[in-house]
N, C-alpha and C positions, 0 to 999 in steps of 0.2 A: 504494500500500500504506500503510495507516494506521500511524502511529507506534506505537500501542498493540499492534498485531499484531507488529511487529518487536521491540518492547520485551519482549513476553512470551516471546520466544525466547532472550533473553539469560540465560546461566548463568554464575555466578561460582564459579570453582574455584581451588585453590592455584596453578595455573599461569597464571591469568588468566581473562579473560572469553571465553566461547565461545557457540556456538549460532546465530550469524549469519554468513552468507557474504558475500563482497564482490561481490554481484550488481549489475547496473545499477540495480535498484530501491533497493538499499542506498545506492549512490553518489548517486542522485538525492535520497534522503531526507537524507543527510549534508549535501549542498550546500544543501538547503532550510533545514535547522536552523541551519547556519552563518550563512546570511543573516539568519535570524530573530534570532540572538544577536548579530549584527554582529561575527562572529568570522572570523579568518583561520586556516587550517589549515596548519601547517608540518610537514614530514616529513623526518627524517634519511635519509641515503643507505642506512642499514642496515635500514630498515623493510621490512615485507612489500610486495611489488609493488602490491597493491591499495590499500594505504595511501598509497604514493608517488603512485599515479595519481589519487587523489581529492584530494590536497593542492593548495593554492594555490601553495606554494613547496616545493621539495625542495633539500637541500644539506647542508653540514656544520654542526656545531652553532653555530660562531661566526657564519657567514654568516646563518644563520637567526635568531640572536638580534639581529643588526643589522637584519634585515628586520622583526623584531618591533617594534623600537624606532621604526622609521620608518613602520610600518603605520598607516593611518587608522582601522582597526577598534579597538573598545574591548577586545575579547577575543582572546587568543592561545591557540590549541589546539596544543600542542607534542607532536607524535608522535615521541618519542625517549625517552631515559632521564632520570632525575630531575635530575642536575646540569645538563643542558642547559636544562630548563625553569627551573631556578633562575637560570641565567645570563641568560635572557630576562627574568626578573623583575627582576634587578639592573639591567639596561639599560632596563627599562620599568616603573619602580616604580608608576606610576599606573594601569597596565593590569591587567586580570584575566588571569592566566595559568593555563591548565588543562593537565593531563597526563592522558591517558585511563586510565592505571592508575598510581597513585603507588607501587606495588610494583616498578615497573621501575627497578631500581637499576643499579649499575655496579661491577664487581669492581675496576677500576682506581681509581676515585674512593674506593672503600672501603678501599684499601690504605694510606691515611694519614689520620689524624684530626687535628683541631686540637691536641689534647693531644700527639700525636706530634710535630707540627711545633714546638710551643713547646719541647719537650724538646730537639729537634735544634738549634733556634736558640740555646738556652742553651749548647750546646757550641761554637757558632761565632757569638759575639755581634756580630761586625762583618761577617758575611756578608750577601750580597744573596740574597734568596729568589726563585727563578724557578719558578713553578708552571705546569705544563701546564693548559690550560683544563678538562681532564677531572678536576676536583676539586670538592669541596663549597664552598658559599658561605663556611662558616666557615674553611676553608683559604685561600680566596682573600683573605679579610679579613686574614690574617696574612702575605700575600704582597707582595713589592715590585713584581714584574712578572709577569703571566701570559704565556703563549706558546701558540702552536699548533704543530703539527708543521711547518707551512710557514714560520714565522718564528722558530722556536726558536734557530737558529744566529745570526740577526741580533740577537735579544734578548740572548743570552749575550755576543755580541761587543760589545754596547753598554755592558757593565759594565766598570768600571775593571779592567784586567788584574791589578792588585795585590790586588783584593778577592776573597775566597773567594765561591764561588757554591754555594748549596744548590739542586740541581735535583730536582724531584719531579713526580709520583710514579713515572713510567714509566722503568724501568731501560734498556729497549732504545732509546727515544728519547734518553735521556741519553747512552748509549754512542755513538749516532750523532752527537750534538752534540759530544761530547768528541773523537771521531775527526776531525770536520771542523775544529773550532777549534784542536785541539791543546792545549787549556787544561789545565794540570796541577792547578789549584786548583778544579776542578769536582767537587763531591761529589754522588753520585747515590743517591737513595732506591731501595730494592730492591722497587719495586712493579711490577705488570704487569697487563695485560688478559688474562684467562684465555683468551679466544678467539684473540687475536693470538699470545700466547706458545705456543699449541698448534700453530701453523703452523711446523714445525721445518725446520732446514737440510737434513736428509736428504731430506725430501719435496720441497723446492724444487729441490735438486740433481738428483734423479731426474726430476722433471718437465722441468727445463731440458734435461737430456741427451736426453730422449725427444722433445723438441720444439725441435730446434736452430735452426729458423727463426723462432721466436716472439720477442716482446718480453716482458720481465718488468716488471710493475708491483708494487712491494713497499711496503707501509705501514711506516714506521719503528717502529711499535709491535710489529712482528712479531719473533719470536725468530729468524727466518731472514734478517733484513736483513744481518747480518754475512756470512752464507754467500753471499748474492747478490753482495755487493761482492767477496768472496774469489774467486768464480767469474770475475768480470770482471777482477780484478787479476791472476789467474793465467793469463788468456787462455783459460780453459776455455769461456767464453761471451763473445760480443762485448760490450765495455764500453758501446758506444753503444746497446745494447738492454736495458740494466739501468737501471731508473728507481726511485729511492726517493722516494715521493710521498705527500702527504696525500690524503684522499678528493677534495677539490676539485681538487687537482693531477692526479689520475687522469682526471677528466673532461676537463680541458684537454688532457692528453697523448693521450687517446683520439681527439680530433678531428684530431690531426695525425700519428697513428701511421701508419707505412708498412707494417708487417707485416700479414699476413692473419690472424695469430693472436696473442693476448696472454694470457699466464698472469698471474693476479691473486692476490696474496697479501694478503688482508684479509678482513673479514667478507663472507659471500656475498651479502648484500643489495645490495652495491655493483654487482654484475653487471647488475642491472636498468637502472640509470642509464647504465652504460657501453654497454650494448647499444642504448639509445635514442640516445646521443650519436654512436655510430659503428656503425650497423646492418650495415655491410659487413665487420666484423671478428668473428672467432670468439673471444669472451672465455671463458676457462675458469678455474675456481678451482684454485689450487694445492692447496687442501684443501677439498673440497666439504662437509666436516662443520663448517666454521668458521662456525657460526651462533650468534649471541648470544641466549640464552634471554630476556634482559631486553628487548632490542629487540623480540623477537617477542611480548612480552606486549601490545603495542599492536595488538590484533586488530580486525577490523571490528566485533565486538560491543563492544569497549572504547571505540572511537571513537564509536559510536552512543550508547552509554550516557552518555558524557561530554557529548555535545551535548544529550541529553534532560534530564539531571539537573544539568548544570553542575558536574560533578565530574571529577577531583579538582583542587581549586584549590591552587596552589603559593604558599606564603608565605615570605618571607625577612625576618628581623628588620631593621627599618630601620637600626639602627646597624651591623649586620653588612653589610647591602647597601651602605651608604655607604662603608665601608672597602674592601669587595670591588670596588666600582666603580672605585676608583682604580687598582688593579692591572690591571683589564680595560682601562680607558682607556689606560693606559701601553702595553699590548700593542698596541692598535689603532694607536698612534702610531709603532710601530717595525716596520720591514720590511713584509712583505706578508701580513697575516693573513687576507686574504679567502679563501685556500684552505683555511683552517680545519684541523680535526683530521682 
């Protein structure tokens, strides 16, 4: 099928690019164009299944950014949301980084701006700033150490116990870190991912009670993480079957899970990789409506258009990138960030 015929089918609307399906012909053309551009295609775990299946690498945002930095290809096509492509550009400043639709933002990253952080730092001038990797490049540039959900506890524990810590932007991950570390001088920004915040404790409790033999995989960004731990702590659900995990950690846990069913509290795109990792397990979403509209803006049409036109290219101001890279590199040196967000 000629590129011109596929290209003619692409429509651009407020919700993203449409008009092209993830057919075998589409997949073949995407791979051909990627080779032609000397590009590698990276897809986050929350992407549409057809995007995940055509990608060269699938994973969490930090793992993918590290792959981008080590890739031999000149061009990185990052199928994810904008802050993820920015992180790849920070770690790969000499490479061309493309995102199939620059409108794919992130409610969590948008919950704090650089000006917000400057004002917060002014209130705590001696504090150490720990930022979740789900932040803009400008915020990373004002950060002392970035973290992922898998190494957030280690990052905070590495800070002098007498120093205040400003933890941002996710309040649920912050609460999880504070609970584990017991740190009294940890100040938490009141941001949230609208998708994870919408997976509530009542839903999780109801699902756990109706599936008593299942395991629970809960992302620490979820509003229901506290409820999961409460269920385990009160003995209402076996503690050894409650797991608070990053997306990368979920894949690892799936491969060694002993239960025949696992209830998953995170964005529904994660189910595709979990089912591939452990096909013998019945993975079910705690909330099957937990779908990120921004992640799903990376459609087959958007990816095809990206490879045809070389759009949308991601740029980060060199001075901001230089400052941001320091906080990202410090994160990589602490704990085990490979499990990513």
